[in-house]
C-alpha positions as CSV (number, residue, x, y, z in Angstrom):
1,M,88.5,-21.2,111.5
2,T,85.0,-20.9,112.9
3,L,84.1,-19.3,116.1
4,N,82.1,-21.6,118.4
5,M,80.1,-19.1,120.3
6,D,76.4,-19.0,121.1
7,Q,74.6,-16.7,118.7
8,S,72.8,-14.9,121.5
9,Q,76.1,-14.2,123.3
10,Y,77.7,-12.8,120.1
11,S,74.6,-10.6,119.6
12,K,74.8,-9.3,123.1
13,I,78.5,-8.4,122.7
14,E,77.8,-6.8,119.3
15,K,75.0,-4.7,120.7
16,G,77.1,-3.6,123.7
17,K,74.7,-5.3,126.2
18,T,77.6,-7.4,127.7
19,D,81.3,-7.4,127.6
20,P,83.2,-10.4,126.4
21,T,85.5,-12.3,128.7
22,T,89.2,-12.4,128.0
23,A,88.8,-16.0,126.8
24,T,86.1,-14.9,124.4
25,L,88.2,-12.1,123.0
26,E,91.0,-14.5,122.5
27,K,88.7,-16.9,120.6
28,I,87.4,-14.0,118.4
29,C,90.9,-12.9,117.6
30,K,92.0,-16.4,116.8
31,A,89.1,-16.8,114.4
32,L,90.0,-13.4,112.8
33,N,93.7,-14.3,112.8
34,I,94.6,-11.1,114.6
35,E,96.2,-10.3,117.9
36,V,94.1,-9.1,120.9
37,A,95.9,-5.8,120.9
38,E,94.6,-5.2,117.3
39,L,91.1,-5.0,118.6
40,F,92.0,-1.9,120.5
41,V,93.5,0.0,117.6
42,S,90.4,-0.6,115.3
43,D,90.3,3.1,114.3
44,Q,93.6,2.4,112.4
45,L,92.2,-0.8,110.8
46,F,89.1,1.0,109.4
47,K,90.8,4.3,108.7
48,N,91.5,3.8,104.9
49,V,88.6,1.6,104.0
50,D,86.1,4.2,102.7
51,S,86.1,2.9,99.1
52,L,83.8,5.7,97.8
53,D,86.7,8.1,97.6
54,K,89.2,5.6,96.3
55,S,90.5,5.3,92.7
56,L,89.5,2.3,90.7
57,V,92.9,0.7,91.3
58,E,92.6,1.3,95.0
59,K,89.1,-0.3,94.9
60,V,90.4,-3.4,93.1
61,H,93.2,-3.7,95.7
62,L,90.6,-3.6,98.5
63,L,88.6,-6.3,96.6
64,E,91.7,-8.5,96.3
65,Q,91.9,-8.6,100.1
66,L,88.6,-10.5,100.3
67,D,88.2,-14.2,100.4
68,E,86.7,-16.0,97.4
69,S,83.1,-16.2,98.8
70,E,83.2,-12.5,99.6
71,K,84.4,-11.7,96.1
72,Q,81.6,-13.8,94.7
73,S,79.0,-11.9,96.7
74,I,80.4,-8.5,95.6
75,F,80.5,-9.6,91.9
76,Q,76.9,-10.9,92.1
77,I,75.8,-7.5,93.5
78,I,77.6,-5.7,90.7
79,D,76.1,-8.0,88.1
80,S,72.6,-7.4,89.5
81,L,73.1,-3.6,89.4
82,I,74.3,-3.7,85.8
83,I,71.4,-5.9,84.7
84,K,69.0,-3.5,86.5
85,K,70.6,-0.5,84.7
86,R,70.5,-2.2,81.3
87,L,66.8,-3.1,81.8
88,K,66.0,0.4,82.9
89,D,67.8,1.9,79.9
90,T,66.1,-0.5,77.5
91,L,62.6,0.3,78.9
92,N,63.4,4.1,78.7
93,D,64.5,3.6,75.0
94,A,61.3,1.7,74.3
95,I,59.1,4.4,75.9
96,N,61.0,7.1,74.0
97,L,60.5,5.3,70.7
98,A,56.8,4.8,71.4
99,S,56.3,8.6,72.1
């Protein structure tokens, strides 16, 4: 479901420049498929997300919770970083051979 809200209004809410109306909160929650009350316990929602300290299995479990387009984005980032690392290693090996 998409949230039909003016981008400037969303930006103002996000930056804390205005408070959303109850109707707006309900629309946001409906788009996120959550209850309004869940917005007020957000500390619990974000508590165990810090993936840096997670095991590989826990990280994979977190990735499985994403939708397909989000997974695609993460895998593209990973692929780009691996390509960058391989290129850097190849260039370093070439420099070392030339020395």
